[in-house]
Backbone as CSV, one residue per row, in Angstrom:
resi,resn,N_x,N_y,N_z,CA_x,CA_y,CA_z,C_x,C_y,C_z
1,UNK,54.109,231.561,-20.621,55.268,230.487,-21.247,56.510,231.514,-21.368
2,UNK,57.647,231.178,-21.565,59.104,232.000,-21.502,59.146,232.341,-22.775
3,UNK,59.471,233.305,-23.516,59.983,233.605,-24.796,60.954,233.811,-24.692
4,UNK,62.010,233.318,-26.022,63.290,233.633,-26.345,63.304,233.887,-27.090
5,UNK,64.668,234.992,-27.318,64.380,235.872,-28.661,65.708,234.533,-29.338
6,UNK,65.479,234.892,-30.372,66.657,234.198,-31.930,67.380,234.536,-32.334
7,UNK,68.302,234.463,-32.197,69.660,235.546,-32.740,69.716,234.968,-34.340
8,UNK,70.049,235.723,-35.117,70.211,234.827,-36.535,71.682,235.025,-36.113
9,UNK,71.915,233.578,-36.811,73.483,232.964,-37.055,73.972,233.490,-37.885
10,UNK,74.875,234.051,-37.494,76.580,233.937,-38.885,77.024,233.195,-39.235
11,UNK,77.438,233.320,-40.870,78.622,232.219,-41.712,79.197,232.622,-41.222
12,UNK,80.071,231.766,-41.073,81.443,232.697,-40.840,82.104,231.447,-42.277
13,UNK,83.046,232.642,-42.862,83.570,231.841,-44.119,85.355,231.613,-44.132
14,UNK,86.102,230.373,-44.300,86.985,230.513,-43.857,87.690,230.995,-45.506
15,UNK,88.741,231.649,-45.492,89.805,232.245,-46.617,91.131,232.012,-45.785
16,UNK,91.861,231.665,-47.352,93.498,231.509,-47.176,93.872,231.726,-48.276
17,UNK,95.519,232.545,-48.044,95.988,232.574,-48.714,97.815,232.421,-48.287
18,UNK,98.587,232.126,-49.356,99.935,231.549,-49.015,100.688,233.004,-48.419
19,UNK,100.430,234.303,-48.865,100.892,235.309,-48.228,100.886,235.729,-46.818
20,UNK,101.600,236.417,-46.646,101.564,237.266,-45.185,100.762,238.324,-44.969
21,UNK,99.903,238.852,-44.156,99.342,239.975,-43.541,100.254,240.550,-44.550
22,UNK,99.018,241.690,-44.993,99.638,243.109,-45.501,99.691,242.983,-46.940
23,UNK,100.163,241.709,-47.330,100.501,241.099,-48.951,99.073,242.359,-49.291
24,UNK,99.282,242.861,-50.640,97.909,242.932,-51.404,97.138,241.644,-51.626
25,UNK,97.239,240.631,-51.865,95.911,240.097,-51.965,95.454,239.624,-51.109
26,UNK,96.414,239.279,-49.761,95.705,239.215,-48.697,94.811,240.421,-48.085
27,UNK,95.778,241.470,-48.640,94.866,242.720,-48.166,93.136,243.005,-48.195
28,UNK,93.338,242.412,-49.772,92.063,242.414,-50.522,90.872,241.851,-50.108
29,UNK,91.216,240.727,-49.511,90.271,239.383,-49.115,90.113,240.341,-47.417
30,UNK,90.533,240.914,-46.908,90.510,240.912,-45.378,89.544,242.576,-45.026
31,UNK,90.031,243.098,-46.249,88.974,244.112,-47.058,87.860,243.724,-47.116
32,UNK,87.462,242.770,-47.755,86.032,242.363,-48.538,85.171,242.168,-47.248
33,UNK,86.214,241.091,-46.735,85.717,240.848,-44.838,84.540,241.845,-44.703
34,UNK,85.454,243.156,-44.249,85.221,243.936,-43.716,83.891,244.652,-44.216
35,UNK,83.960,244.878,-45.638,82.738,245.158,-46.212,81.348,244.373,-46.538
36,UNK,81.688,243.175,-46.417,81.179,242.274,-46.150,79.469,242.052,-44.626
37,UNK,80.798,242.166,-44.406,80.255,241.766,-42.147,79.395,243.080,-42.481
38,UNK,79.579,243.992,-42.803,78.742,245.644,-42.938,77.701,245.082,-43.468
39,UNK,77.759,244.726,-45.020,76.813,244.998,-45.684,75.685,243.558,-45.879
40,UNK,75.724,242.862,-44.677,74.806,242.149,-44.374,74.345,241.839,-42.676
41,UNK,75.133,243.526,-42.273,75.010,243.037,-41.106,75.215,242.248,-39.462
42,UNK,76.533,241.639,-40.104,77.135,240.426,-39.839,76.474,239.195,-39.986
43,UNK,75.714,239.560,-40.811,75.033,237.684,-41.387,75.885,237.015,-42.100
44,UNK,77.123,237.629,-42.456,78.164,236.713,-43.074,79.596,237.382,-42.530
45,UNK,80.397,236.708,-42.193,81.871,236.984,-41.769,82.810,236.071,-42.388
46,UNK,84.086,236.865,-42.539,85.163,236.073,-43.184,86.253,235.901,-42.085
47,UNK,86.687,234.936,-42.164,87.864,234.834,-41.242,89.450,234.208,-41.586
48,UNK,89.923,234.970,-42.207,91.424,234.835,-42.787,92.531,234.163,-42.436
49,UNK,93.218,233.170,-43.052,94.383,232.143,-42.815,95.591,232.522,-43.497
50,UNK,96.163,233.539,-43.693,97.139,234.577,-43.865,98.738,232.830,-43.957
51,UNK,99.637,233.247,-44.276,101.050,233.078,-44.690,100.812,231.550,-44.604
52,UNK,100.202,230.397,-44.993,99.857,229.213,-45.418,99.658,228.437,-44.115
53,UNK,99.042,229.246,-42.986,98.819,228.263,-42.054,97.675,227.312,-42.408
54,UNK,97.081,226.687,-43.519,95.741,226.098,-43.828,96.715,225.367,-45.234
55,UNK,97.622,225.717,-45.425,98.537,224.441,-46.397,99.371,225.743,-47.184
56,UNK,100.021,224.502,-48.559,100.550,225.002,-49.180,98.996,225.597,-50.417
57,UNK,99.543,225.945,-51.784,98.237,225.710,-52.819,97.904,224.921,-52.928
58,UNK,98.029,224.165,-52.559,97.380,222.179,-53.478,96.578,221.910,-52.486
59,UNK,97.554,222.523,-51.171,96.322,222.014,-50.251,95.108,222.672,-49.939
60,UNK,95.220,224.121,-50.261,94.222,224.597,-49.914,93.228,224.209,-50.989
61,UNK,93.878,224.022,-52.249,92.810,223.755,-53.181,92.403,222.279,-53.105
62,UNK,92.885,221.136,-52.582,91.873,220.403,-51.841,90.897,220.490,-50.513
63,UNK,91.513,221.258,-49.970,90.747,222.256,-49.059,89.385,222.695,-49.109
64,UNK,89.160,223.579,-50.260,88.491,224.365,-51.310,87.471,223.043,-51.958
65,UNK,88.249,222.063,-51.924,87.113,221.426,-53.179,86.474,220.435,-51.968
66,UNK,86.406,219.953,-51.516,85.739,219.295,-50.194,84.771,220.027,-49.415
67,UNK,85.102,221.564,-49.205,84.113,222.858,-48.309,85.168,222.707,-47.265
68,UNK,86.081,222.637,-46.760,86.585,222.595,-45.860,86.479,224.154,-45.414
69,UNK,87.086,224.531,-46.418,87.296,226.536,-46.709,86.728,227.201,-48.055
70,UNK,85.643,228.158,-47.972,84.744,228.351,-48.899,86.118,229.710,-50.104
71,UNK,87.293,229.959,-49.500,87.824,231.543,-50.062,89.684,231.020,-49.983
72,UNK,89.950,230.674,-51.632,91.035,230.212,-51.469,91.457,231.223,-52.869
73,UNK,93.006,231.983,-52.459,93.515,232.683,-53.801,94.812,231.502,-54.292
74,UNK,94.821,231.077,-55.230,95.564,230.283,-55.898,95.955,230.435,-56.955
75,UNK,97.433,230.502,-57.176,98.066,231.301,-58.815,97.649,230.355,-59.301
76,UNK,97.790,230.798,-60.816,97.297,229.890,-62.341,97.724,228.511,-62.152
77,UNK,99.005,228.360,-61.166,100.147,227.285,-62.174,98.938,226.200,-61.409
78,UNK,99.143,226.231,-59.816,98.412,225.000,-59.659,96.801,224.170,-60.532
79,UNK,95.957,225.751,-60.825,94.473,225.418,-61.498,95.103,224.891,-62.438
80,UNK,95.896,224.581,-63.555,96.082,224.804,-64.572,96.417,223.027,-64.874
81,UNK,96.454,222.589,-63.054,96.617,221.048,-63.462,95.173,220.660,-63.805
82,UNK,94.551,221.675,-63.467,92.827,221.010,-63.394,92.011,221.738,-64.781
83,UNK,92.792,222.754,-64.802,91.746,223.518,-66.373,93.160,223.985,-67.122
84,UNK,93.307,223.165,-68.289,94.878,223.131,-69.016,94.905,225.007,-69.199
85,UNK,93.741,225.333,-69.827,93.858,227.134,-70.442,94.368,227.984,-69.175
86,UNK,94.307,227.462,-67.640,95.012,228.302,-67.117,96.602,228.672,-67.530
87,UNK,96.986,227.978,-68.231,98.415,227.267,-68.711,98.692,228.185,-69.306
88,UNK,98.448,229.120,-70.132,98.446,230.419,-70.951,99.275,231.066,-70.009
89,UNK,98.401,231.619,-68.931,99.031,233.146,-68.312,99.860,232.568,-67.891
90,UNK,100.576,231.377,-67.828,102.207,230.993,-66.815,103.003,231.400,-68.386
91,UNK,102.426,231.551,-69.150,103.866,231.614,-71.144,104.453,232.837,-70.097
92,UNK,105.413,233.800,-70.651,106.155,234.600,-71.045,105.650,235.374,-72.007
93,UNK,105.795,237.414,-71.899,105.354,236.978,-72.912,104.155,237.388,-73.545
94,UNK,103.574,237.016,-72.976,102.026,236.848,-73.702,100.990,238.081,-73.983
95,UNK,101.787,239.008,-72.769,100.743,240.146,-73.214,101.894,241.397,-73.582
96,UNK,101.283,242.379,-73.787,102.353,243.406,-74.309,102.734,244.203,-73.558
97,UNK,101.662,244.584,-72.512,101.477,245.123,-71.045,100.335,245.076,-70.261
98,UNK,100.778,245.836,-69.484,99.738,245.225,-68.160,98.504,245.942,-68.798
99,UNK,98.017,246.759,-69.253,96.882,247.289,-69.388,95.799,246.165,-70.564
100,UNK,96.911,245.466,-71.424,96.530,244.437,-72.232,96.440,243.406,-71.341
101,UNK,96.991,243.177,-70.578,96.944,242.016,-69.943,95.395,241.636,-68.750
102,UNK,94.581,243.242,-67.968,93.807,243.887,-67.659,92.626,243.499,-68.832
103,UNK,92.647,244.076,-70.109,91.651,244.083,-70.814,91.271,242.396,-71.123
104,UNK,92.312,241.535,-70.733,91.786,240.055,-71.172,91.885,239.417,-70.125
105,UNK,92.008,239.793,-69.257,91.670,238.933,-67.796,90.375,240.033,-67.498
106,UNK,89.967,240.789,-67.655,88.757,241.047,-67.221,87.816,241.677,-67.875
107,UNK,87.814,240.919,-69.197,87.403,240.154,-69.825,86.271,239.510,-70.569
108,UNK,85.765,239.317,-71.770,85.467,237.631,-72.370,86.097,236.731,-72.295
109,UNK,87.466,236.945,-72.539,88.509,235.810,-72.157,88.446,235.640,-70.927
110,UNK,89.287,236.159,-70.176,88.825,236.136,-68.841,87.648,235.119,-67.648
111,UNK,86.371,235.683,-68.647,85.357,235.396,-67.791,85.465,233.821,-68.304
112,UNK,85.523,233.459,-69.480,85.479,232.052,-70.298,86.214,231.246,-69.714
113,UNK,87.556,231.448,-69.412,88.717,230.659,-68.757,88.207,230.552,-67.240
114,UNK,87.366,231.384,-66.394,86.730,231.192,-65.149,85.775,230.485,-65.619
115,UNK,84.802,230.663,-66.450,83.434,229.460,-66.268,83.985,227.979,-66.858
116,UNK,85.362,228.202,-66.833,85.718,226.991,-67.446,86.195,226.084,-66.268
117,UNK,86.783,226.813,-65.150,86.950,226.114,-63.849,85.556,225.797,-63.415
118,UNK,84.905,226.523,-63.468,83.439,226.506,-62.591,82.507,225.505,-62.695
119,UNK,82.941,225.274,-64.349,81.805,224.076,-65.210,83.077,222.664,-65.012
120,UNK,84.141,222.651,-63.976,84.789,221.882,-64.754,84.174,220.890,-63.390
121,UNK,84.438,219.552,-63.689,83.949,218.907,-62.425,84.912,218.665,-60.753
122,UNK,85.840,219.520,-60.972,86.968,219.970,-59.600,85.747,220.655,-58.476
123,UNK,84.460,220.695,-58.145,83.711,221.573,-57.079,84.504,222.624,-57.211
124,UNK,84.719,223.669,-57.729,85.829,224.990,-58.125,84.839,226.028,-58.498
125,UNK,84.524,227.031,-57.525,83.780,228.108,-58.286,85.102,229.420,-57.944
126,UNK,85.517,229.599,-60.192,86.253,231.478,-60.138,85.760,232.178,-60.089
127,UNK,85.853,232.670,-58.835,85.343,234.449,-58.495,85.923,235.042,-59.222
128,UNK,87.039,235.365,-59.868,87.741,236.436,-60.518,89.439,236.670,-60.349
129,UNK,90.405,237.394,-60.746,91.286,237.545,-61.281,92.034,238.450,-60.252
130,UNK,93.240,237.814,-59.649,94.127,238.796,-58.832,95.400,238.549,-59.426
131,UNK,96.175,239.742,-59.719,97.570,239.339,-60.281,98.654,239.941,-59.528
132,UNK,99.671,239.549,-59.561,100.862,239.610,-59.070,101.689,241.278,-59.475
133,UNK,100.696,241.637,-60.255,102.074,242.757,-61.829,102.234,241.674,-62.643
134,UNK,102.984,242.838,-63.455,104.036,242.267,-64.718,104.530,241.794,-64.219
135,UNK,105.840,241.171,-64.725,107.241,239.962,-64.292,108.293,240.712,-64.935
136,UNK,109.386,240.665,-64.970,110.532,241.335,-65.800,111.400,240.564,-65.609
137,UNK,112.224,240.355,-66.593,112.734,239.767,-67.231,114.177,240.306,-67.379
138,UNK,115.214,239.617,-66.946,116.815,240.393,-66.085,117.774,239.441,-66.468
139,UNK,118.818,240.784,-67.153,119.949,239.584,-67.945,121.378,240.398,-67.811
140,UNK,122.255,239.231,-67.728,123.975,240.572,-67.612,123.895,240.633,-69.070
141,UNK,123.454,240.344,-70.068,123.672,240.047,-71.338,122.917,240.831,-72.731
142,UNK,123.383,241.403,-73.204,123.031,242.550,-74.359,122.297,241.734,-75.217
Protein backbone atom coordinates (compact mmCIF):
# COMPACT_ATOMS: atom_id res chain seq x y z
CA UNK A 1 0.00 0.00 0.00
CA UNK A 2 1.31 3.39 -1.00
CA UNK A 3 1.65 5.95 1.72
CA UNK A 4 0.98 9.58 0.95
CA UNK A 5 2.07 12.39 3.16
CA UNK A 6 -0.65 14.75 4.23
CA UNK A 7 0.59 18.30 4.16
CA UNK A 8 -1.25 20.69 6.40
CA UNK A 9 -3.16 23.17 4.34
CA UNK A 10 -2.42 26.85 4.82
CA UNK A 11 -5.31 29.19 5.55
CA UNK A 12 -5.04 32.37 3.47
CA UNK A 13 -6.65 35.49 4.91
CA UNK A 14 -7.38 38.41 2.60
CA UNK A 15 -6.72 41.92 3.91
CA UNK A 16 -7.37 45.27 2.27
CA UNK A 17 -6.87 49.00 2.72
CA UNK A 18 -7.57 52.04 0.59
CA UNK A 19 -4.00 53.31 1.06
CA UNK A 20 -0.90 52.28 -0.96
CA UNK A 21 1.99 50.07 0.08
CA UNK A 22 4.25 51.94 2.44
CA UNK A 23 1.39 53.78 4.17
CA UNK A 24 1.48 53.15 7.95
CA UNK A 25 -1.84 51.27 8.17
CA UNK A 26 -0.88 49.04 5.23
CA UNK A 27 2.59 48.43 6.69
CA UNK A 28 0.99 47.41 10.00
CA UNK A 29 -0.97 44.65 8.25
CA UNK A 30 2.05 43.58 6.16
CA UNK A 31 4.14 43.24 9.32
CA UNK A 32 1.32 41.47 11.14
CA UNK A 33 1.16 39.02 8.21
CA UNK A 34 4.85 38.21 8.54
CA UNK A 35 4.52 37.66 12.30
CA UNK A 36 1.39 35.52 11.90
CA UNK A 37 2.97 33.30 9.27
CA UNK A 38 6.08 32.83 11.39
CA UNK A 39 4.14 32.22 14.62
CA UNK A 40 1.92 29.58 12.97
CA UNK A 41 4.70 27.95 10.93
CA UNK A 42 2.87 28.90 7.76
CA UNK A 43 -0.50 27.55 8.85
CA UNK A 44 -1.97 31.04 8.41
CA UNK A 45 -0.94 33.72 5.96
CA UNK A 46 -2.30 37.11 4.94
CA UNK A 47 -2.46 38.48 1.40
CA UNK A 48 -2.62 42.28 1.43
CA UNK A 49 -4.57 44.14 -1.24
CA UNK A 50 -3.64 47.85 -0.88
CA UNK A 51 -4.61 50.88 -2.97
CA UNK A 52 -8.34 50.15 -3.20
CA UNK A 53 -7.71 46.97 -5.21
CA UNK A 54 -10.85 45.49 -3.66
CA UNK A 55 -12.84 48.73 -3.71
CA UNK A 56 -13.44 51.63 -1.39
CA UNK A 57 -14.38 51.42 2.26
CA UNK A 58 -18.07 50.79 1.56
CA UNK A 59 -17.21 47.85 -0.72
CA UNK A 60 -14.59 46.60 1.74
CA UNK A 61 -17.19 46.61 4.53
CA UNK A 62 -19.69 44.70 2.40
CA UNK A 63 -17.07 42.11 1.39
CA UNK A 64 -16.07 41.59 5.03
CA UNK A 65 -19.73 41.15 5.98
CA UNK A 66 -20.16 38.27 3.52
CA UNK A 67 -16.78 36.69 4.27
CA UNK A 68 -15.13 37.53 0.94
CA UNK A 69 -12.26 39.09 2.90
CA UNK A 70 -11.17 38.70 6.48
CA UNK A 71 -9.36 41.95 7.38
CA UNK A 72 -10.31 45.46 6.32
CA UNK A 73 -8.93 48.70 7.70
CA UNK A 74 -11.97 50.94 7.56
CA UNK A 75 -12.30 54.53 8.82
CA UNK A 76 -14.78 55.37 11.55
CA UNK A 77 -16.94 57.36 9.10
CA UNK A 78 -18.34 54.38 7.18
CA UNK A 79 -18.61 52.33 10.37
CA UNK A 80 -20.62 55.18 11.93
CA UNK A 81 -23.43 54.31 9.53
CA UNK A 82 -23.55 50.87 11.18
CA UNK A 83 -22.89 51.77 14.83
CA UNK A 84 -23.77 55.36 15.68
CA UNK A 85 -21.28 55.61 18.57
CA UNK A 86 -18.36 55.59 16.10
CA UNK A 87 -19.47 59.01 14.87
CA UNK A 88 -18.20 60.70 18.02
CA UNK A 89 -14.64 60.13 16.78
CA UNK A 90 -15.36 62.23 13.69
CA UNK A 91 -16.23 65.30 15.73
CA UNK A 92 -13.61 68.06 15.94
CA UNK A 93 -11.82 68.84 19.21
CA UNK A 94 -13.10 65.74 21.03
CA UNK A 95 -9.67 65.15 22.59
CA UNK A 96 -7.28 67.58 24.29
CA UNK A 97 -4.26 65.94 22.69
CA UNK A 98 -2.94 62.71 21.22
CA UNK A 99 -2.20 61.20 24.63
CA UNK A 100 -5.83 61.62 25.70
CA UNK A 101 -7.05 60.18 22.39
CA UNK A 102 -4.88 57.09 22.83
CA UNK A 103 -5.97 56.67 26.44
CA UNK A 104 -9.63 56.71 25.35
CA UNK A 105 -9.41 54.46 22.27
CA UNK A 106 -7.06 51.98 23.95
CA UNK A 107 -9.06 51.94 27.20
CA UNK A 108 -12.50 50.81 28.34
CA UNK A 109 -14.36 53.35 26.17
CA UNK A 110 -12.60 52.21 23.00
CA UNK A 111 -13.23 48.57 23.90
CA UNK A 112 -16.91 49.30 24.54
CA UNK A 113 -17.32 50.99 21.14
CA UNK A 114 -15.55 48.11 19.35
CA UNK A 115 -17.77 45.63 21.21
CA UNK A 116 -20.86 47.47 19.94
CA UNK A 117 -19.69 46.75 16.39
CA UNK A 118 -18.88 43.12 17.18
CA UNK A 119 -22.24 42.62 18.92
CA UNK A 120 -24.25 44.38 16.20
CA UNK A 121 -26.06 42.55 13.43
CA UNK A 122 -23.44 43.79 10.93
CA UNK A 123 -21.43 40.53 10.93
CA UNK A 124 -18.18 42.45 11.62
CA UNK A 125 -15.65 42.12 14.42
CA UNK A 126 -13.85 45.20 15.71
CA UNK A 127 -10.26 44.05 16.24
CA UNK A 128 -8.66 47.30 17.33
CA UNK A 129 -7.95 50.92 16.59
CA UNK A 130 -5.55 52.37 14.04
CA UNK A 131 -5.33 56.12 14.00
CA UNK A 132 -4.17 58.51 11.33
CA UNK A 133 -2.68 60.84 13.92
CA UNK A 134 -4.10 64.05 15.21
CA UNK A 135 -5.70 66.53 12.86
CA UNK A 136 -4.91 70.21 12.62
CA UNK A 137 -7.08 73.17 11.70
CA UNK A 138 -5.49 75.83 9.50
CA UNK A 139 -6.86 79.29 8.98
CA UNK A 140 -5.71 82.61 7.57
CA UNK A 141 -7.74 84.60 10.10
CA UNK A 142 -6.73 85.15 13.68
